[in-house]
SEROTOR-484031 format. One line per 3 residues: number of its first residue (from 1); their letters; for each residue x, y, z of C-alpha. Coordinates in Angstrom, 1 decimal. Example, Ala and Ser with C-alpha at 12.3 -4.5 7.8 and 13.67 -1.06 7.14 Angstrom:
# residues 2
1 = AS = 12.3/-4.5/7.8  13.7/-1.1/7.1
# end
This chain:
# residues 337
1 = XXX = 6.5/-9.3/21.4  3.9/-11.3/19.4  4.9/-12.5/15.9
4 = XXX = 2.1/-12.9/13.4  1.5/-12.9/9.7  0.2/-10.0/7.8
7 = XXX = -3.1/-11.9/7.4  -3.4/-12.5/11.1  -2.6/-8.9/11.9
10 = XXX = -5.5/-7.8/9.7  -7.9/-10.3/11.2  -7.1/-9.5/14.8
13 = XXX = -7.4/-5.8/14.1  -10.8/-6.2/12.6  -11.9/-8.3/15.6
16 = XXX = -10.5/-5.7/18.1  -12.2/-2.8/16.3  -15.5/-4.6/16.1
19 = XXX = -15.4/-5.3/19.8  -14.5/-1.7/20.5  -17.1/-0.1/18.4
22 = XXX = -20.5/-1.6/17.6  -20.8/0.8/14.6  -18.0/-1.1/12.8
25 = XXX = -19.3/-3.8/10.5  -17.9/-5.8/7.5  -19.5/-6.1/4.1
28 = XXX = -18.3/-7.9/1.0  -18.4/-11.0/-1.2  -17.9/-14.4/0.6
31 = XXX = -16.5/-12.8/3.8  -19.0/-14.6/6.1  -19.8/-18.3/5.5
34 = XXX = -16.7/-18.8/3.3  -14.6/-16.6/5.7  -13.1/-14.6/2.8
37 = XXX = -11.2/-15.5/-0.3  -7.9/-15.0/1.7  -9.3/-16.0/5.1
40 = XXX = -8.9/-12.5/6.6  -12.4/-12.7/8.1  -12.1/-16.2/9.4
43 = XXX = -14.1/-16.7/12.6  -15.7/-13.2/12.5  -19.2/-14.3/11.4
46 = XXX = -19.3/-16.8/14.2  -18.4/-14.1/16.8  -20.4/-11.2/15.5
49 = XXX = -23.2/-12.6/13.5  -24.8/-11.8/10.1  -25.8/-8.3/11.1
52 = XXX = -22.1/-7.2/11.3  -20.5/-9.6/8.9  -22.6/-9.2/5.8
55 = XXX = -22.2/-11.4/2.7  -23.2/-9.7/-0.5  -24.0/-10.7/-4.1
58 = XXX = -21.2/-10.3/-6.7  -22.1/-6.7/-7.2  -19.3/-4.3/-6.3
61 = XXX = -21.2/-1.2/-7.3  -24.2/-2.2/-5.2  -22.4/-3.1/-2.0
64 = XXX = -20.0/-0.2/-2.1  -23.0/2.1/-2.6  -24.7/0.5/0.3
67 = XXX = -21.7/1.0/2.5  -21.5/4.6/1.5  -25.1/5.1/2.6
70 = XXX = -24.4/3.3/5.9  -21.4/5.5/6.5  -23.4/8.7/5.8
73 = XXX = -25.9/7.6/8.5  -23.2/7.1/11.2  -21.9/3.5/10.8
76 = XXX = -18.4/2.6/10.0  -18.4/0.0/7.3  -15.2/-1.9/6.3
79 = XXX = -15.8/-3.1/2.7  -13.8/-6.0/1.3  -13.4/-6.0/-2.5
82 = XXX = -12.0/-9.4/-3.5  -9.2/-7.7/-5.6  -8.5/-4.2/-6.6
85 = XXX = -9.2/-5.2/-10.2  -12.9/-5.6/-9.3  -13.0/-2.1/-7.7
88 = XXX = -13.3/-0.8/-11.3  -16.9/-2.1/-11.2  -17.5/0.3/-8.3
91 = XXX = -15.4/3.2/-9.7  -18.4/5.6/-9.9  -19.4/4.9/-6.3
94 = XXX = -15.8/5.4/-5.0  -14.8/8.4/-7.1  -18.0/10.2/-7.7
97 = XXX = -19.7/9.6/-4.3  -17.5/8.4/-1.5  -14.8/10.9/-2.4
100 = XXX = -17.0/13.9/-3.0  -20.0/13.8/-0.7  -18.3/15.7/2.2
103 = XXX = -17.3/18.5/-0.1  -20.4/18.6/-2.2  -22.7/18.8/0.8
106 = XXX = -20.6/21.5/2.5  -19.4/19.2/5.3  -22.9/18.3/6.5
109 = XXX = -22.1/14.6/6.3  -18.9/12.5/6.2  -18.2/9.1/4.8
112 = XXX = -16.2/7.2/7.4  -15.7/3.9/5.5  -12.7/1.7/4.7
115 = XXX = -12.3/-0.3/1.4  -9.9/-3.1/1.9  -8.6/-4.7/-1.3
118 = XXX = -5.6/-6.7/-2.4  -3.7/-6.4/-5.6  -0.3/-7.3/-7.1
121 = XXX = 1.2/-9.8/-9.5  3.3/-12.9/-9.0  0.4/-15.3/-8.3
124 = XXX = -0.3/-16.4/-12.0  -3.7/-14.9/-11.9  -3.5/-13.3/-15.4
127 = XXX = -3.5/-9.7/-16.6  -7.0/-8.8/-15.4  -6.5/-10.1/-11.8
130 = XXX = -2.9/-9.0/-11.1  -2.9/-5.2/-11.4  -1.7/-2.4/-9.1
133 = XXX = -4.0/0.4/-10.0  -3.8/2.4/-6.8  -2.7/5.4/-8.8
136 = XXX = -6.3/5.7/-10.1  -7.4/6.4/-6.5  -4.4/8.3/-5.2
139 = XXX = -5.2/10.8/-8.0  -8.6/11.6/-6.4  -9.1/14.4/-3.8
142 = XXX = -11.4/13.3/-1.0  -10.0/9.8/-0.8  -7.1/8.6/1.5
145 = XXX = -5.0/5.8/0.2  -2.7/3.7/2.4  -0.5/0.7/1.6
148 = XXX = 1.1/-1.1/4.6  4.1/-3.3/4.0  4.5/-5.1/7.3
151 = XXX = 2.1/-6.9/9.8  2.7/-4.1/12.3  1.8/-1.4/9.8
154 = XXX = -1.2/-3.4/8.6  -2.5/-3.3/12.2  -1.6/0.3/12.9
157 = XXX = -2.9/1.7/9.6  -6.1/-0.4/9.7  -6.9/1.1/13.1
160 = XXX = -6.3/4.6/11.8  -8.4/3.9/8.7  -11.4/2.7/10.7
163 = XXX = -11.1/5.7/13.0  -10.9/8.2/10.2  -13.9/10.2/9.2
166 = XXX = -12.9/10.2/5.5  -13.1/7.2/3.0  -9.9/5.3/3.1
169 = XXX = -8.7/2.8/0.4  -6.7/0.2/2.2  -4.3/-1.6/-0.2
172 = XXX = -3.0/-5.0/0.5  -0.7/-7.1/-1.7  -1.3/-10.8/-2.2
175 = XXX = 2.4/-11.5/-1.8  2.4/-10.1/1.7  -0.3/-12.1/3.4
178 = XXX = 2.0/-14.9/4.7  4.9/-12.6/5.6  5.6/-12.5/9.4
181 = XXX = 6.7/-9.7/11.7  6.5/-8.5/15.3  3.3/-6.7/16.2
184 = XXX = 3.1/-5.0/19.6  -0.1/-5.7/21.4  -0.5/-2.0/22.4
187 = XXX = 0.4/-0.6/19.0  -1.4/2.7/18.5  -3.0/3.8/15.3
190 = XXX = -0.6/5.1/12.6  -0.6/8.6/11.3  -2.1/8.5/7.8
193 = XXX = 0.0/10.7/5.5  3.3/9.9/7.3  6.0/7.8/5.7
196 = XXX = 8.4/5.7/7.7  12.2/5.8/7.5  12.8/2.1/8.1
199 = XXX = 16.6/2.3/7.8  18.9/5.3/8.1  21.6/5.8/5.5
202 = XXX = 23.8/8.4/3.9  24.7/7.3/0.4  21.4/6.7/-1.4
205 = XXX = 17.7/6.7/-0.7  15.5/3.7/-1.6  11.8/4.4/-1.7
208 = XXX = 9.0/1.9/-1.9  5.5/1.0/-0.7  3.7/-2.2/0.0
211 = XXX = 5.7/-5.2/-1.4  8.4/-2.9/-2.9  9.1/-1.4/0.6
214 = XXX = 10.1/-4.9/1.7  12.2/-5.4/-1.4  13.9/-2.1/-0.8
217 = XXX = 14.8/-3.3/2.7  16.4/-6.4/1.2  18.3/-4.4/-1.3
220 = XXX = 19.6/-2.1/1.5  21.1/-5.2/3.2  22.9/-6.2/-0.1
223 = XXX = 24.2/-2.7/-0.5  25.5/-2.6/3.1  27.6/-5.7/2.2
226 = XXX = 29.1/-3.6/-0.6  30.0/-0.8/1.8  27.0/1.4/0.7
229 = XXX = 24.8/3.1/3.3  21.2/3.1/2.0  18.3/4.9/3.6
232 = XXX = 15.0/3.1/3.1  11.6/4.9/3.1  8.3/3.1/3.2
235 = XXX = 5.7/5.5/1.8  2.8/3.8/3.7  0.4/6.5/2.6
238 = XXX = 0.0/7.4/-1.1  -2.6/10.1/-0.4  -1.8/12.2/1.4
241 = XXX = 1.9/11.8/0.4  4.6/12.7/2.9  6.7/14.9/0.7
244 = XXX = 8.6/16.4/3.6  10.2/13.0/4.5  11.0/12.3/0.9
247 = XXX = 12.7/15.7/0.4  14.6/15.5/3.6  16.1/12.2/2.7
250 = XXX = 17.0/13.2/-0.8  18.8/16.3/0.5  20.8/14.1/2.8
253 = XXX = 21.9/11.4/0.3  21.7/13.1/-3.0  20.8/9.9/-4.8
256 = XXX = 17.3/8.4/-5.0  15.8/5.2/-6.5  12.0/4.5/-6.3
259 = XXX = 10.6/1.0/-6.6  6.9/0.4/-7.4  4.6/-2.4/-8.4
262 = XXX = 2.8/-0.5/-11.1  3.6/0.8/-14.5  6.3/3.4/-15.0
265 = XXX = 4.3/5.8/-17.1  2.2/8.1/-14.8  3.0/5.9/-11.9
268 = XXX = 3.3/6.6/-8.2  7.1/6.9/-8.7  6.5/9.8/-11.1
271 = XXX = 4.8/11.8/-8.4  7.5/10.9/-5.9  10.3/11.9/-8.3
274 = XXX = 8.5/15.2/-9.1  8.1/16.0/-5.4  11.8/15.4/-4.8
277 = XXX = 12.8/17.5/-7.8  10.6/20.3/-6.5  12.0/20.2/-3.0
280 = XXX = 15.6/18.9/-3.4  16.7/19.7/-6.9  19.9/21.5/-5.9
283 = XXX = 20.9/18.6/-3.6  20.6/15.8/-6.2  23.7/14.4/-7.6
286 = XXX = 21.7/12.4/-10.2  18.2/12.2/-11.6  15.7/10.2/-9.5
289 = XXX = 15.7/6.7/-10.9  12.5/4.7/-11.1  12.1/0.9/-11.2
292 = XXX = 8.7/-0.4/-12.1  6.7/-3.2/-13.9  7.1/-3.8/-17.6
295 = XXX = 4.5/-1.8/-19.5  2.5/-4.8/-20.6  -0.6/-6.6/-19.4
298 = XXX = 0.9/-9.0/-16.9  1.6/-12.4/-18.5  0.1/-15.6/-17.1
301 = XXX = 3.2/-17.8/-17.7  5.3/-17.8/-14.5  8.7/-17.0/-16.2
304 = XXX = 7.3/-14.1/-18.1  5.4/-12.8/-15.1  8.6/-12.8/-13.0
307 = XXX = 10.5/-10.9/-15.7  7.8/-8.3/-16.0  7.7/-7.6/-12.2
310 = XXX = 10.2/-5.4/-10.5  12.6/-7.4/-8.3  15.3/-7.1/-5.8
313 = XXX = 17.9/-7.6/-8.5  16.5/-4.8/-10.7  16.3/-2.4/-7.8
316 = XXX = 19.9/-3.3/-6.7  21.2/-2.8/-10.2  19.5/0.6/-10.5
319 = XXX = 21.0/1.7/-7.2  24.5/0.7/-8.3  24.1/2.4/-11.6
322 = XXX = 22.9/5.6/-10.0  25.8/5.6/-7.6  28.3/4.8/-10.4
325 = XXX = 27.0/7.7/-12.4  28.1/10.1/-9.7  31.4/8.4/-9.0
328 = XXX = 30.4/6.4/-5.9  31.8/2.9/-6.2  30.9/-0.1/-4.0
331 = XXX = 33.8/-1.4/-1.9  33.3/-5.1/-2.8  33.8/-7.1/-6.0
334 = XXX = 30.3/-8.4/-5.7  28.9/-4.8/-6.1  31.1/-4.2/-9.1
337 = X = 29.9/-7.3/-10.9
# end
């Protein structure tokens, strides 16, 4: 089975979808001649030409609006916004147009477009370039919001997003671009709105998305060494949210910790916790615990940035504290310390 980076999985999926469907085209800043700020689109201009790999001015509101118009006329644009922070400049187009056109026009026209954009901290890019503001978009009916954590899911979810007749915000994390994983050549499109149980367990449920889904998997390995069986759920889709999978896992384990790369207040984890409380309250042995960023603009200084971000250590500690609160002790001295 081929092994590739998250970056390569995105590039090869774009290439495959553009070969499959001539209505698919790319649009964004520096994606053509420069081959993208993160080299996701490397080689695509040479293969498909300027008509289908369209460089734009630095004008997010303008090129997102142009993509919406193209989608309404039957094309399938894949927009690249250099970072999710810059999507704020196109907020009106995304929220008031892309998300609402289908409903406001009584279903006469759809907006089959994808907006790819990375976010996340840890790269020393400063407070205005390191945000995870996906909750702004997950709040909006009419949008779909997905956040793959692995190269395989990046491929499967990007296929699904391009095929979808609704606008899809496709979230990437800068910290994931060089991560590697197996990616089957015949991988089918994923189901948008379906979480993945990436590890079965019985003692506690760890929930994450994007980078924090990979962190949750690492923490589950540490807990296994302590004799604790952790179930890991990768949300994959933030809107629609797979509440059924979350509730089923919470009912099984009775303890839940959510890790997220955004701020705690009003964050994605708050919606996850509320959903679990609604559907599994009588099965919970402890309140749902949330681990998130410090509620500050992310510092530039590397040591401060690392302290502000959620980590494997913070998620591990939260899991042990949750288990200890209900009398479940790890079997090893390492877990007790």
